C-alpha positions in Angstrom: 24.9 66.9 -30.5 26.7 63.5 -31.6 25.6 60.6 -29.7 27.1 56.8 -29.1 26.6 54.5 -26.5 29.6 52.7 -24.9 30.6 49.5 -27.2 28.4 50.5 -29.8 28.7 50.9 -33.7 27.2 53.7 -35.2 27.6 56.0 -38.4 27.9 59.8 -37.8 26.2 61.9 -40.5 27.8 65.2 -40.7 28.6 68.2 -43.4 32.0 68.4 -44.1 33.3 68.9 -47.7 31.6 72.6 -47.7 33.3 74.3 -44.8 36.5 72.9 -46.1 39.1 74.7 -47.8 41.9 71.7 -48.4 41.4 68.9 -51.0 40.7 65.6 -49.8 41.1 65.9 -46.2 41.2 64.3 -43.4 39.6 64.8 -40.4 40.6 64.9 -36.9 38.1 64.7 -34.1 39.0 66.7 -30.7 36.5 65.3 -28.0 37.8 66.9 -24.9 35.4 65.5 -21.8 33.7 69.0 -19.8 34.1 67.7 -16.4 37.5 66.1 -16.5 38.8 68.0 -19.6 40.3 65.3 -20.5 41.4 65.0 -24.1 41.2 62.3 -27.0 41.8 63.3 -30.5 41.3 60.3 -33.3 41.0 60.8 -37.2 38.7 58.9 -38.9 38.1 57.9 -42.3 34.7 59.7 -44.1 33.0 56.5 -46.0 30.7 58.8 -48.1 30.1 58.1 -51.6 28.7 61.4 -51.6 31.1 63.6 -50.1 29.8 66.8 -51.9 26.4 66.3 -49.9 27.4 65.0 -46.4 30.2 63.1 -44.8 29.5 59.7 -43.2 32.0 58.2 -40.1 31.9 54.6 -39.1 32.5 54.7 -35.2 32.6 52.1 -33.0 33.2 53.1 -29.1 36.3 51.0 -27.9 37.4 50.2 -31.0 38.2 53.6 -33.3 38.2 55.6 -29.8 37.8 54.8 -26.1 36.7 57.5 -23.5 34.5 57.9 -20.4 30.7 58.0 -20.3 29.6 61.3 -20.2 29.4 65.0 -22.1 32.2 66.0 -24.2 32.9 69.4 -26.5 33.9 68.1 -30.0 35.9 69.9 -32.5 36.6 68.4 -35.9 39.6 69.8 -37.9 40.6 69.2 -42.0 44.0 68.6 -42.6 46.4 66.9 -45.0 48.2 65.1 -42.9 46.5 61.1 -42.4 48.8 61.0 -39.0 48.8 64.2 -37.3 46.8 64.1 -33.9 48.2 67.1 -32.4 44.9 69.7 -33.0 47.7 72.9 -33.0 48.5 71.2 -36.4 45.8 71.2 -38.4 45.2 72.8 -41.3 41.4 74.5 -40.4 38.7 74.1 -37.7 35.2 73.3 -39.7 33.2 72.2 -36.8 32.4 72.4 -33.2 29.5 71.0 -30.9 28.2 68.5 -28.0 29.3 64.9 -27.9 27.5 61.9 -25.9 28.9 59.0 -24.5 26.2 57.0 -23.0 26.7 54.3 -20.2 24.2 51.9 -21.5 23.2 48.8 -20.1 25.1 47.3 -17.2 24.7 43.6 -16.3 23.9 42.9 -13.1 24.4 39.9 -11.3 21.1 38.2 -9.0 22.4 36.4 -5.7 19.5 33.7 -3.7 20.4 34.0 -0.1 19.0 31.5 2.6 18.5 32.9 6.0 18.5 30.5 8.9 17.8 32.9 11.7 16.9 31.3 15.2 15.1 32.4 17.7 15.2 31.6 21.4 12.3 32.1 23.9 13.6 32.4 27.4 11.4 32.0 30.6 12.4 33.9 32.9 10.9 35.2 36.4 8.6 38.2 36.6 11.5 39.8 38.6 14.2 40.5 36.1 15.5 43.3 35.3 18.5 44.3 33.0 19.9 47.5 32.4 23.0 48.6 30.4 25.7 50.8 32.2 27.6 53.1 31.0 30.5 51.1 30.3 29.0 48.6 27.9 28.4 45.7 30.4 24.5 44.5 31.6 23.1 45.4 35.5 21.0 41.9 36.0 18.6 42.2 39.0 17.2 38.3 39.8 15.3 38.3 43.2 17.1 41.3 44.5 20.4 40.0 43.8 22.4 42.3 41.3 24.7 41.0 38.8 26.8 42.5 36.6 27.5 40.8 33.2 
């Protein structure tokens, strides 16, 4: 599984050359989001000094390619073209797998809030009753006097 975090620089090490039948291949990476099915295609340059043993690719999410966080199915194609981004026009499929782009850390902001609550105490006679009416008004009963507020 290939892993990277958003905004991160990373090296991916793969063994692709042993599966290639063309000389001096360029590698087309096809990334398909497993949920949205949005495709991202990018050609990555092999920077390995020992391509017969392994292939090394420098990847910077946000520069090399930009994608949403999530899981992707990846397919790597070998091709003679160094500009083709269409997998249907590539020479051969050399590897398939799962690629995961993680969200990483998120900067958060904390705020300090001063609460100014005031509590008022009101003295009232013992014979005061309030009832909430269906229409939202209050019925106040004070010393047998009915008042609607």
